[in-house]
All heavy atoms as a GROMACS GRO file, in nm:
protein
  594
    1MET      N    1   8.937  10.591  10.203
    1MET     CA    2   8.805  10.641  10.226
    1MET      C    3   8.718  10.536  10.296
    1MET      O    4   8.642  10.570  10.386
    1MET     CB    5   8.740  10.683  10.095
    1MET     CG    6   8.792  10.815  10.042
    1MET     SD    7   8.696  10.875   9.904
    1MET     CE    8   8.806  10.830   9.772
    2ILE      N    9   8.734  10.413  10.253
    2ILE     CA   10   8.656  10.306  10.315
    2ILE      C   11   8.695  10.290  10.461
    2ILE      O   12   8.610  10.274  10.548
    2ILE     CB   13   8.673  10.174  10.238
    2ILE    CG1   14   8.610  10.189  10.099
    2ILE    CG2   15   8.611  10.058  10.313
    2ILE    CD1   16   8.638  10.074  10.006
    3GLN      N   17   8.824  10.299  10.489
    3GLN     CA   18   8.870  10.287  10.627
    3GLN      C   19   8.819  10.403  10.712
    3GLN      O   20   8.778  10.382  10.826
    3GLN     CB   21   9.023  10.281  10.632
    3GLN     CG   22   9.074  10.258  10.772
    3GLN     CD   23   9.223  10.230  10.776
    3GLN    OE1   24   9.284  10.204  10.674
    3GLN    NE2   25   9.280  10.238  10.893
    4ILE      N   26   8.819  10.523  10.658
    4ILE     CA   27   8.767  10.638  10.731
    4ILE      C   28   8.619  10.616  10.762
    4ILE      O   29   8.573  10.643  10.873
    4ILE     CB   30   8.786  10.768  10.650
    4ILE    CG1   31   8.934  10.803  10.641
    4ILE    CG2   32   8.707  10.884  10.710
    4ILE    CD1   33   8.967  10.916  10.545
    5TYR      N   34   8.544  10.566  10.663
    5TYR     CA   35   8.402  10.539  10.683
    5TYR      C   36   8.382  10.436  10.794
    5TYR      O   37   8.300  10.456  10.886
    5TYR     CB   38   8.340  10.490  10.552
    5TYR     CG   39   8.196  10.449  10.568
    5TYR    CD1   40   8.095  10.544  10.572
    5TYR    CD2   41   8.161  10.314  10.580
    5TYR    CE1   42   7.963  10.507  10.588
    5TYR    CE2   43   8.029  10.276  10.595
    5TYR     CZ   44   7.930  10.373  10.599
    5TYR     OH   45   7.800  10.335  10.615
    6ARG      N   46   8.458  10.326  10.787
    6ARG     CA   47   8.444  10.221  10.889
    6ARG      C   48   8.478  10.273  11.028
    6ARG      O   49   8.406  10.245  11.125
    6ARG     CB   50   8.534  10.103  10.854
    6ARG     CG   51   8.483  10.022  10.738
    6ARG     CD   52   8.576   9.909  10.705
    6ARG     NE   53   8.528   9.834  10.590
    6ARG     CZ   54   8.602   9.760  10.512
    6ARG    NH1   55   8.731   9.747  10.537
    6ARG    NH2   56   8.551   9.697  10.410
    7GLU      N   57   8.588  10.348  11.039
    7GLU     CA   58   8.628  10.402  11.169
    7GLU      C   59   8.524  10.500  11.221
    7GLU      O   60   8.494  10.503  11.340
    7GLU     CB   61   8.764  10.468  11.159
    7GLU     CG   62   8.878  10.369  11.140
    7GLU     CD   63   9.013  10.437  11.116
    7GLU    OE1   64   9.020  10.561  11.117
    7GLU    OE2   65   9.111  10.363  11.096
    8GLY      N   66   8.469  10.581  11.132
    8GLY     CA   67   8.366  10.676  11.172
    8GLY      C   68   8.242  10.607  11.224
    8GLY      O   69   8.182  10.650  11.323
    9LYS      N   70   8.202  10.499  11.158
    9LYS     CA   71   8.085  10.423  11.204
    9LYS      C   72   8.112  10.357  11.338
    9LYS      O   73   8.026  10.354  11.426
    9LYS     CB   74   8.046  10.317  11.100
    9LYS     CG   75   7.976  10.374  10.981
    9LYS     CD   76   7.845  10.436  11.024
    9LYS     CE   77   7.764  10.483  10.906
    9LYS     NZ   78   7.641  10.549  10.947
   10GLU      N   79   8.234  10.302  11.354
   10GLU     CA   80   8.270  10.238  11.481
   10GLU      C   81   8.267  10.338  11.596
   10GLU      O   82   8.230  10.304  11.708
   10GLU     CB   83   8.409  10.175  11.472
   10GLU     CG   84   8.414  10.050  11.389
   10GLU     CD   85   8.556   9.998  11.371
   10GLU    OE1   86   8.650  10.053  11.432
   10GLU    OE2   87   8.574   9.901  11.294
   11LYS      N   88   8.306  10.461  11.569
   11LYS     CA   89   8.310  10.565  11.673
   11LYS      C   90   8.181  10.645  11.680
   11LYS      O   91   8.174  10.745  11.750
   11LYS     CB   92   8.428  10.658  11.646
   11LYS     CG   93   8.561  10.587  11.658
   11LYS     CD   94   8.676  10.679  11.626
   11LYS     CE   95   8.810  10.603  11.634
   11LYS     NZ   96   8.923  10.688  11.598
   12SER      N   97   8.080  10.601  11.606
   12SER     CA   98   7.947  10.663  11.605
   12SER      C   99   7.950  10.810  11.562
   12SER      O  100   7.876  10.892  11.613
   12SER     CB  101   7.881  10.650  11.742
   12SER     OG  102   7.865  10.515  11.777
   13PHE      N  103   8.036  10.842  11.465
   13PHE     CA  104   8.038  10.977  11.411
   13PHE      C  105   7.914  10.995  11.324
   13PHE      O  106   7.862  10.899  11.266
   13PHE     CB  107   8.162  11.003  11.327
   13PHE     CG  108   8.290  11.012  11.405
   13PHE    CD1  109   8.412  10.992  11.343
   13PHE    CD2  110   8.291  11.043  11.540
   13PHE    CE1  111   8.531  11.002  11.413
   13PHE    CE2  112   8.409  11.052  11.611
   13PHE     CZ  113   8.529  11.032  11.548
   14SER      N  114   7.870  11.119  11.311
   14SER     CA  115   7.756  11.147  11.223
   14SER      C  116   7.800  11.136  11.078
   14SER      O  117   7.919  11.140  11.046
   14SER     CB  118   7.702  11.287  11.250
   14SER     OG  119   7.793  11.384  11.201
   15GLY      N  120   7.703  11.122  10.990
   15GLY     CA  121   7.731  11.116  10.848
   15GLY      C  122   7.805  11.240  10.799
   15GLY      O  123   7.895  11.231  10.716
   16LYS      N  124   7.767  11.356  10.852
   16LYS     CA  125   7.833  11.481  10.812
   16LYS      C  126   7.979  11.482  10.854
   16LYS      O  127   8.065  11.530  10.780
   16LYS     CB  128   7.762  11.602  10.875
   16LYS     CG  129   7.646  11.651  10.795
   16LYS     CD  130   7.698  11.716  10.668
   16LYS     CE  131   7.587  11.790  10.599
   16LYS     NZ  132   7.613  11.812  10.460
   17GLU      N  133   8.008  11.432  10.973
   17GLU     CA  134   8.148  11.428  11.020
   17GLU      C  135   8.232  11.334  10.933
   17GLU      O  136   8.345  11.367  10.898
   17GLU     CB  137   8.154  11.382  11.167
   17GLU     CG  138   8.098  11.484  11.264
   17GLU     CD  139   8.090  11.429  11.404
   17GLU    OE1  140   8.033  11.319  11.423
   17GLU    OE2  141   8.140  11.496  11.496
   18ILE      N  142   8.176  11.220  10.901
   18ILE     CA  143   8.247  11.124  10.816
   18ILE      C  144   8.269  11.185  10.677
   18ILE      O  145   8.378  11.176  10.621
   18ILE     CB  146   8.170  10.991  10.807
   18ILE    CG1  147   8.165  10.924  10.944
   18ILE    CG2  148   8.233  10.898  10.704
   18ILE    CD1  149   8.073  10.805  10.952
   19GLU      N  150   8.164  11.246  10.623
   19GLU     CA  151   8.174  11.309  10.491
   19GLU      C  152   8.282  11.416  10.488
   19GLU      O  153   8.362  11.423  10.396
   19GLU     CB  154   8.039  11.370  10.453
   19GLU     CG  155   8.039  11.441  10.320
   19GLU     CD  156   7.905  11.507  10.290
   19GLU    OE1  157   7.804  11.473  10.355
   19GLU    OE2  158   7.902  11.593  10.202
   20GLN      N  159   8.285  11.500  10.592
   20GLN     CA  160   8.385  11.607  10.598
   20GLN      C  161   8.527  11.550  10.607
   20GLN      O  162   8.618  11.600  10.542
   20GLN     CB  163   8.357  11.701  10.716
   20GLN     CG  164   8.447  11.822  10.719
   20GLN     CD  165   8.433  11.908  10.595
   20GLN    OE1  166   8.324  11.943  10.555
   20GLN    NE2  167   8.545  11.940  10.532
   21THR      N  168   8.545  11.446  10.685
   21THR     CA  169   8.676  11.383  10.698
   21THR      C  170   8.721  11.324  10.565
   21THR      O  171   8.837  11.342  10.524
   21THR     CB  172   8.673  11.273  10.806
   21THR    OG1  173   8.629  11.330  10.929
   21THR    CG2  174   8.810  11.212  10.826
   22ILE      N  175   8.631  11.259  10.495
   22ILE     CA  176   8.664  11.202  10.364
   22ILE      C  177   8.697  11.313  10.266
   22ILE      O  178   8.794  11.302  10.190
   22ILE     CB  179   8.550  11.112  10.313
   22ILE    CG1  180   8.543  10.984  10.398
   22ILE    CG2  181   8.568  11.078  10.165
   22ILE    CD1  182   8.424  10.896  10.369
   23MET      N  183   8.619  11.420  10.265
   23MET     CA  184   8.646  11.531  10.174
   23MET      C  185   8.782  11.594  10.203
   23MET      O  186   8.854  11.632  10.110
   23MET     CB  187   8.535  11.636  10.183
   23MET     CG  188   8.402  11.588  10.128
   23MET     SD  189   8.409  11.529   9.958
   23MET     CE  190   8.458  11.674   9.870
   24ASN      N  191   8.818  11.604  10.329
   24ASN     CA  192   8.950  11.657  10.365
   24ASN      C  193   9.061  11.568  10.311
   24ASN      O  194   9.162  11.617  10.259
   24ASN     CB  195   8.963  11.672  10.516
   24ASN     CG  196   8.877  11.782  10.572
   24ASN    OD1  197   8.831  11.870  10.501
   24ASN    ND2  198   8.854  11.777  10.702
   25GLU      N  199   9.043  11.438  10.321
   25GLU     CA  200   9.143  11.344  10.270
   25GLU      C  201   9.155  11.352  10.117
   25GLU      O  202   9.264  11.344  10.063
   25GLU     CB  203   9.110  11.200  10.312
   25GLU     CG  204   9.134  11.174  10.458
   25GLU     CD  205   9.280  11.189  10.500
   25GLU    OE1  206   9.369  11.144  10.424
   25GLU    OE2  207   9.303  11.246  10.606
   26VAL      N  208   9.042  11.368  10.050
   26VAL     CA  209   9.044  11.381   9.904
   26VAL      C  210   9.118  11.509   9.865
   26VAL      O  211   9.199  11.509   9.772
   26VAL     CB  212   8.901  11.378   9.846
   26VAL    CG1  213   8.900  11.419   9.699
   26VAL    CG2  214   8.840  11.241   9.864
   27THR      N  215   9.092  11.617   9.936
   27THR     CA  216   9.161  11.743   9.910
   27THR      C  217   9.311  11.728   9.929
   27THR      O  218   9.390  11.774   9.846
   27THR     CB  219   9.106  11.854  10.001
   27THR    OG1  220   8.966  11.870   9.976
   27THR    CG2  221   9.177  11.986   9.976
   28ILE      N  222   9.350  11.663  10.036
   28ILE     CA  223   9.493  11.640  10.061
   28ILE      C  224   9.554  11.555   9.950
   28ILE      O  225   9.664  11.583   9.902
   28ILE     CB  226   9.512  11.573  10.199
   28ILE    CG1  227   9.478  11.672  10.310
   28ILE    CG2  228   9.656  11.520  10.215
   28ILE    CD1  229   9.466  11.607  10.448
   29LEU      N  230   9.482  11.453   9.907
   29LEU     CA  231   9.531  11.367   9.798
   29LEU      C  232   9.551  11.447   9.670
   29LEU      O  233   9.656  11.438   9.607
   29LEU     CB  234   9.434  11.252   9.774
   29LEU     CG  235   9.464  11.164   9.652
   29LEU    CD1  236   9.599  11.094   9.668
   29LEU    CD2  237   9.354  11.064   9.629
   30PHE      N  238   9.451  11.526   9.631
   30PHE     CA  239   9.464  11.605   9.509
   30PHE      C  240   9.577  11.706   9.520
   30PHE      O  241   9.653  11.725   9.425
   30PHE     CB  242   9.332  11.676   9.476
   30PHE     CG  243   9.238  11.591   9.396
   30PHE    CD1  244   9.149  11.505   9.458
   30PHE    CD2  245   9.236  11.598   9.259
   30PHE    CE1  246   9.063  11.427   9.386
   30PHE    CE2  247   9.150  11.520   9.184
   30PHE     CZ  248   9.062  11.434   9.248
   31ASP      N  249   9.588  11.771   9.635
   31ASP     CA  250   9.698  11.866   9.655
   31ASP      C  251   9.832  11.796   9.640
   31ASP      O  252   9.924  11.849   9.576
   31ASP     CB  253   9.689  11.932   9.792
   31ASP     CG  254   9.579  12.035   9.802
   31ASP    OD1  255   9.523  12.073   9.695
   31ASP    OD2  256   9.547  12.079   9.914
   32SER      N  257   9.844  11.680   9.699
   32SER     CA  258   9.969  11.605   9.690
   32SER      C  259  10.000  11.566   9.546
   32SER      O  260  10.113  11.580   9.500
   32SER     CB  261   9.960  11.481   9.778
   32SER     OG  262  10.074  11.401   9.763
   33LEU      N  263   9.898  11.516   9.475
   33LEU     CA  264   9.919  11.475   9.337
   33LEU      C  265   9.957  11.593   9.247
   33LEU      O  266  10.040  11.580   9.158
   33LEU     CB  267   9.794  11.406   9.283
   33LEU     CG  268   9.762  11.269   9.341
   33LEU    CD1  269   9.626  11.222   9.292
   33LEU    CD2  270   9.870  11.168   9.308
   34ILE      N  271   9.897  11.707   9.272
   34ILE     CA  272   9.921  11.822   9.186
   34ILE      C  273  10.049  11.895   9.222
   34ILE      O  274  10.129  11.930   9.135
   34ILE     CB  275   9.800  11.919   9.192
   34ILE    CG1  276   9.678  11.852   9.127
   34ILE    CG2  277   9.832  12.051   9.121
   34ILE    CD1  278   9.548  11.924   9.149
   35PHE      N  279  10.071  11.918   9.351
   35PHE     CA  280  10.181  12.006   9.391
   35PHE      C  281  10.310  11.933   9.430
   35PHE      O  282  10.416  11.994   9.434
   35PHE     CB  283  10.137  12.096   9.506
   35PHE     CG  284  10.023  12.187   9.468
   35PHE    CD1  285   9.898  12.170   9.522
   35PHE    CD2  286  10.042  12.287   9.374
   35PHE    CE1  287   9.793  12.252   9.486
   35PHE    CE2  288   9.938  12.371   9.337
   35PHE     CZ  289   9.814  12.353   9.394
   36ASN      N  290  10.302  11.805   9.460
   36ASN     CA  291  10.422  11.732   9.500
   36ASN      C  292  10.468  11.635   9.393
   36ASN      O  293  10.522  11.529   9.422
   36ASN     CB  294  10.396  11.655   9.631
   36ASN     CG  295  10.367  11.748   9.746
   36ASN    OD1  296  10.412  11.862   9.746
   36ASN    ND2  297  10.293  11.701   9.843
   37THR      N  298  10.446  11.672   9.270
   37THR     CA  299  10.484  11.589   9.156
   37THR      C  300  10.578  11.669   9.068
   37THR      O  301  10.562  11.789   9.053
   37THR     CB  302  10.359  11.548   9.076
   37THR    OG1  303  10.266  11.486   9.164
   37THR    CG2  304  10.393  11.452   8.966
   38SER      N  305  10.677  11.602   9.010
   38SER     CA  306  10.771  11.672   8.924
   38SER      C  307  10.698  11.734   8.806
   38SER      O  308  10.591  11.689   8.765
   38SER     CB  309  10.880  11.576   8.874
   38SER     OG  310  10.824  11.482   8.785
   39LYS      N  311  10.756  11.837   8.749
   39LYS     CA  312  10.694  11.911   8.639
   39LYS      C  313  10.663  11.819   8.521
   39LYS      O  314  10.558  11.830   8.460
   39LYS     CB  315  10.788  12.024   8.595
   39LYS     CG  316  10.735  12.110   8.484
   39LYS     CD  317  10.618  12.193   8.528
   39LYS     CE  318  10.578  12.289   8.417
   39LYS     NZ  319  10.445  12.336   8.432
   40GLU      N  320  10.754  11.727   8.489
   40GLU     CA  321  10.732  11.638   8.376
   40GLU      C  322  10.612  11.547   8.397
   40GLU      O  323  10.533  11.522   8.309
   40GLU     CB  324  10.857  11.552   8.349
   40GLU     CG  325  10.980  11.630   8.309
   40GLU     CD  326  11.052  11.694   8.428
   40GLU    OE1  327  11.045  11.638   8.540
   40GLU    OE2  328  11.112  11.800   8.409
   41LYS      N  329  10.600  11.496   8.519
   41LYS     CA  330  10.491  11.403   8.549
   41LYS      C  331  10.360  11.479   8.576
   41LYS      O  332  10.253  11.422   8.560
   41LYS     CB  333  10.526  11.319   8.670
   41LYS     CG  334  10.639  11.221   8.646
   41LYS     CD  335  10.666  11.141   8.770
   41LYS     CE  336  10.785  11.048   8.751
   41LYS     NZ  337  10.816  10.976   8.874
   42ALA      N  338  10.371  11.604   8.617
   42ALA     CA  339  10.253  11.680   8.657
   42ALA      C  340  10.154  11.698   8.542
   42ALA      O  341  10.033  11.686   8.563
   42ALA     CB  342  10.294  11.816   8.712
   43ASP      N  343  10.203  11.727   8.424
   43ASP     CA  344  10.112  11.748   8.311
   43ASP      C  345  10.030  11.624   8.281
   43ASP      O  346   9.908  11.631   8.264
   43ASP     CB  347  10.190  11.791   8.187
   43ASP     CG  348  10.251  11.930   8.200
   43ASP    OD1  349  10.199  12.009   8.282
   43ASP    OD2  350  10.350  11.958   8.132
   44ILE      N  351  10.096  11.510   8.275
   44ILE     CA  352  10.026  11.384   8.247
   44ILE      C  353   9.931  11.350   8.360
   44ILE      O  354   9.817  11.311   8.339
   44ILE     CB  355  10.127  11.270   8.224
   44ILE    CG1  356  10.209  11.299   8.098
   44ILE    CG2  357  10.057  11.136   8.214
   44ILE    CD1  358  10.328  11.206   8.080
   45LEU      N  359   9.978  11.367   8.484
   45LEU     CA  360   9.897  11.336   8.601
   45LEU      C  361   9.774  11.426   8.606
   45LEU      O  362   9.663  11.379   8.633
   45LEU     CB  363   9.980  11.352   8.728
   45LEU     CG  364   9.917  11.309   8.858
   45LEU    CD1  365   9.870  11.163   8.849
   45LEU    CD2  366  10.015  11.325   8.971
   46LEU      N  367   9.792  11.554   8.579
   46LEU     CA  368   9.679  11.646   8.582
   46LEU      C  369   9.576  11.611   8.475
   46LEU      O  370   9.456  11.617   8.499
   46LEU     CB  371   9.727  11.790   8.565
   46LEU     CG  372   9.626  11.900   8.589
   46LEU    CD1  373   9.560  11.885   8.726
   46LEU    CD2  374   9.690  12.036   8.576
   47GLN      N  375   9.622  11.570   8.357
   47GLN     CA  376   9.530  11.528   8.252
   47GLN      C  377   9.452  11.404   8.294
   47GLN      O  378   9.331  11.395   8.271
   47GLN     CB  379   9.607  11.500   8.123
   47GLN     CG  380   9.661  11.623   8.055
   47GLN     CD  381   9.748  11.588   7.935
   47GLN    OE1  382   9.760  11.472   7.897
   47GLN    NE2  383   9.809  11.690   7.876
   48LEU      N  384   9.520  11.311   8.357
   48LEU     CA  385   9.455  11.189   8.405
   48LEU      C  386   9.351  11.221   8.512
   48LEU      O  387   9.238  11.171   8.507
   48LEU     CB  388   9.558  11.091   8.460
   48LEU     CG  389   9.505  10.962   8.519
   48LEU    CD1  390   9.436  10.879   8.413
   48LEU    CD2  391   9.618  10.883   8.583
   49ILE      N  392   9.388  11.304   8.607
   49ILE     CA  393   9.295  11.341   8.714
   49ILE      C  394   9.174  11.412   8.656
   49ILE      O  395   9.059  11.382   8.691
   49ILE     CB  396   9.365  11.430   8.819
   49ILE    CG1  397   9.468  11.348   8.897
   49ILE    CG2  398   9.263  11.493   8.914
   49ILE    CD1  399   9.559  11.432   8.984
   50THR      N  400   9.198  11.506   8.566
   50THR     CA  401   9.088  11.581   8.505
   50THR      C  402   8.992  11.488   8.432
   50THR      O  403   8.870  11.498   8.448
   50THR     CB  404   9.144  11.688   8.408
   50THR    OG1  405   9.231  11.774   8.480
   50THR    CG2  406   9.032  11.768   8.345
   51ALA      N  407   9.046  11.396   8.354
   51ALA     CA  408   8.962  11.303   8.279
   51ALA      C  409   8.880  11.215   8.374
   51ALA      O  410   8.760  11.193   8.352
   51ALA     CB  411   9.047  11.217   8.188
   52ASN      N  412   8.942  11.167   8.481
   52ASN     CA  413   8.871  11.081   8.577
   52ASN      C  414   8.762  11.157   8.651
   52ASN      O  415   8.653  11.103   8.674
   52ASN     CB  416   8.969  11.018   8.675
   52ASN     CG  417   9.045  10.903   8.613
   52ASN    OD1  418   8.992  10.829   8.533
   52ASN    ND2  419   9.171  10.889   8.650
   53VAL      N  420   8.791  11.280   8.690
   53VAL     CA  421   8.690  11.360   8.759
   53VAL      C  422   8.573  11.388   8.665
   53VAL      O  423   8.456  11.377   8.705
   53VAL     CB  424   8.751  11.491   8.814
   53VAL    CG1  425   8.643  11.586   8.863
   53VAL    CG2  426   8.848  11.460   8.927
   54GLN      N  427   8.601  11.422   8.540
   54GLN     CA  428   8.494  11.447   8.443
   54GLN      C  429   8.408  11.322   8.422
   54GLN      O  430   8.285  11.332   8.419
   54GLN     CB  431   8.553  11.493   8.310
   54GLN     CG  432   8.608  11.632   8.313
   54GLN     CD  433   8.682  11.670   8.186
   54GLN    OE1  434   8.725  11.584   8.109
   54GLN    NE2  435   8.698  11.800   8.163
   55GLU      N  436   8.470  11.207   8.411
   55GLU     CA  437   8.394  11.083   8.394
   55GLU      C  438   8.309  11.053   8.516
   55GLU      O  439   8.194  11.009   8.504
   55GLU     CB  440   8.488  10.966   8.366
   55GLU     CG  441   8.550  10.969   8.229
   55GLU     CD  442   8.649  10.855   8.207
   55GLU    OE1  443   8.650  10.759   8.286
   55GLU    OE2  444   8.725  10.863   8.109
   56THR      N  445   8.363  11.076   8.633
   56THR     CA  446   8.288  11.052   8.757
   56THR      C  447   8.167  11.144   8.766
   56THR      O  448   8.057  11.101   8.802
   56THR     CB  449   8.378  11.072   8.880
   56THR    OG1  450   8.488  10.982   8.870
   56THR    CG2  451   8.303  11.046   9.008
   57ILE      N  452   8.186  11.270   8.731
   57ILE     CA  453   8.075  11.366   8.734
   57ILE      C  454   7.968  11.327   8.634
   57ILE      O  455   7.848  11.329   8.664
   57ILE     CB  456   8.127  11.509   8.708
   57ILE    CG1  457   8.212  11.555   8.828
   57ILE    CG2  458   8.012  11.607   8.683
   57ILE    CD1  459   8.290  11.680   8.803
   58GLN      N  460   8.008  11.288   8.514
   58GLN     CA  461   7.911  11.244   8.414
   58GLN      C  462   7.834  11.121   8.462
   58GLN      O  463   7.712  11.113   8.444
   58GLN     CB  464   7.982  11.214   8.282
   58GLN     CG  465   8.032  11.338   8.211
   58GLN     CD  466   8.119  11.305   8.091
   58GLN    OE1  467   8.150  11.189   8.063
   58GLN    NE2  468   8.161  11.409   8.019
   59TYR      N  469   7.905  11.028   8.524
   59TYR     CA  470   7.838  10.909   8.578
   59TYR      C  471   7.736  10.948   8.684
   59TYR      O  472   7.622  10.898   8.684
   59TYR     CB  473   7.941  10.812   8.636
   59TYR     CG  474   7.878  10.699   8.712
   59TYR    CD1  475   7.821  10.590   8.646
   59TYR    CD2  476   7.873  10.701   8.851
   59TYR    CE1  477   7.761  10.487   8.714
   59TYR    CE2  478   7.812  10.598   8.921
   59TYR     CZ  479   7.757  10.491   8.854
   59TYR     OH  480   7.696  10.390   8.922
   60LEU      N  481   7.774  11.034   8.777
   60LEU     CA  482   7.683  11.078   8.883
   60LEU      C  483   7.561  11.149   8.826
   60LEU      O  484   7.448  11.129   8.872
   60LEU     CB  485   7.756  11.169   8.982
   60LEU     CG  486   7.860  11.102   9.070
   60LEU    CD1  487   7.939  11.206   9.148
   60LEU    CD2  488   7.794  11.002   9.164
   61GLU      N  489   7.584  11.233   8.725
   61GLU     CA  490   7.472  11.304   8.662
   61GLU      C  491   7.374  11.207   8.598
   61GLU      O  492   7.253  11.219   8.616
   61GLU     CB  493   7.524  11.403   8.557
   61GLU     CG  494   7.590  11.525   8.615
   61GLU     CD  495   7.644  11.619   8.509
   61GLU    OE1  496   7.673  11.575   8.396
   61GLU    OE2  497   7.657  11.739   8.540
   62LYS      N  498   7.427  11.111   8.522
   62LYS     CA  499   7.340  11.016   8.452
   62LYS      C  500   7.269  10.921   8.548
   62LYS      O  501   7.151  10.894   8.534
   62LYS     CB  502   7.421  10.936   8.350
   62LYS     CG  503   7.462  11.020   8.231
   62LYS     CD  504   7.547  10.940   8.134
   62LYS     CE  505   7.595  11.029   8.021
   62LYS     NZ  506   7.682  10.958   7.927
   63SER      N  507   7.342  10.870   8.646
   63SER     CA  508   7.282  10.771   8.736
   63SER      C  509   7.183  10.832   8.835
   63SER      O  510   7.094  10.763   8.883
   63SER     CB  511   7.391  10.694   8.811
   63SER     OG  512   7.462  10.780   8.897
   64ASN      N  513   7.197  10.961   8.865
   64ASN     CA  514   7.108  11.026   8.960
   64ASN      C  515   7.014  11.126   8.895
   64ASN      O  516   6.940  11.196   8.966
   64ASN     CB  517   7.190  11.095   9.069
   64ASN     CG  518   7.267  10.996   9.152
   64ASN    OD1  519   7.208  10.912   9.218
   64ASN    ND2  520   7.399  11.004   9.147
   65ASN      N  521   7.018  11.135   8.762
   65ASN     CA  522   6.932  11.226   8.688
   65ASN      C  523   6.941  11.369   8.741
   65ASN      O  524   6.838  11.432   8.771
   65ASN     CB  525   6.787  11.176   8.688
   65ASN     CG  526   6.706  11.241   8.579
   65ASN    OD1  527   6.761  11.286   8.479
   65ASN    ND2  528   6.576  11.248   8.600
   66ILE      N  529   7.064  11.417   8.758
   66ILE     CA  530   7.088  11.553   8.804
   66ILE      C  531   7.186  11.621   8.711
   66ILE      O  532   7.251  11.558   8.629
   66ILE     CB  533   7.143  11.556   8.949
   66ILE    CG1  534   7.272  11.475   8.958
   66ILE    CG2  535   7.039  11.512   9.048
   66ILE    CD1  536   7.339  11.484   9.093
   67ARG      N  537   7.197  11.753   8.725
   67ARG     CA  538   7.292  11.829   8.645
   67ARG      C  539   7.372  11.918   8.739
   67ARG      O  540   7.318  11.998   8.813
   67ARG     CB  541   7.217  11.915   8.543
   67ARG     CG  542   7.303  11.996   8.455
   67ARG     CD  543   7.363  11.909   8.346
   67ARG     NE  544   7.447  11.992   8.260
   67ARG     CZ  545   7.563  11.954   8.213
   67ARG    NH1  546   7.608  11.834   8.238
   67ARG    NH2  547   7.633  12.034   8.138
   68PHE      N  548   7.504  11.898   8.740
   68PHE     CA  549   7.592  11.978   8.824
   68PHE      C  550   7.630  12.108   8.754
   68PHE      O  551   7.647  12.112   8.634
   68PHE     CB  552   7.722  11.904   8.855
   68PHE     CG  553   7.706  11.794   8.955
   68PHE    CD1  554   7.725  11.662   8.917
   68PHE    CD2  555   7.673  11.819   9.086
   68PHE    CE1  556   7.712  11.558   9.007
   68PHE    CE2  557   7.659  11.717   9.178
   68PHE     CZ  558   7.679  11.586   9.138
   69ASN      N  559   7.640  12.211   8.833
   69ASN     CA  560   7.697  12.337   8.785
   69ASN      C  561   7.845  12.328   8.817
   69ASN      O  562   7.883  12.294   8.928
   69ASN     CB  563   7.632  12.453   8.861
   69ASN     CG  564   7.694  12.586   8.832
   69ASN    OD1  565   7.805  12.595   8.781
   69ASN    ND2  566   7.623  12.691   8.866
   70GLY      N  567   7.933  12.358   8.724
   70GLY     CA  568   8.077  12.345   8.745
   70GLY      C  569   8.129  12.417   8.868
   70GLY      O  570   8.225  12.376   8.929
   71ASN      N  571   8.062  12.525   8.907
   71ASN     CA  572   8.104  12.600   9.024
   71ASN      C  573   8.073  12.526   9.154
   71ASN      O  574   8.132  12.555   9.258
   71ASN     CB  575   8.038  12.738   9.027
   71ASN     CG  576   8.086  12.825   8.915
   71ASN    OD1  577   8.198  12.812   8.868
   71ASN    ND2  578   8.000  12.915   8.871
   72ASN      N  579   7.979  12.434   9.149
   72ASN     CA  580   7.942  12.358   9.270
   72ASN      C  581   8.035  12.243   9.297
   72ASN      O  582   8.035  12.186   9.404
   72ASN     CB  583   7.800  12.304   9.256
   72ASN     CG  584   7.699  12.413   9.255
   72ASN    OD1  585   7.721  12.521   9.305
   72ASN    ND2  586   7.583  12.385   9.196
   73ILE      N  587   8.116  12.205   9.200
   73ILE     CA  588   8.198  12.087   9.215
   73ILE      C  589   8.326  12.122   9.274
   73ILE      O  590   8.394  12.165   9.326
   73ILE     CB  591   8.221  12.019   9.079
   73ILE    CG1  592   8.086  11.972   9.027
   73ILE    CG2  593   8.318  11.904   9.091
   73ILE    CD1  594   8.088  11.923   8.888
   0.00000   0.00000   0.00000
């Protein structure tokens, strides 16, 4: 993500373009982790991902004094 940001800035991409590129990479990463993992590892991996995403959302809510609707995430 940091490299995408740096390359986007070097090429004078807009913030929206950089954001969309990063979001696409995150989606690809999650898809890969969820769908390209063996069944045995998938359960543990999915639990780990879920816990990390929940913690990140809680951190963002507390640090920015906002409340996310689960459908928006």
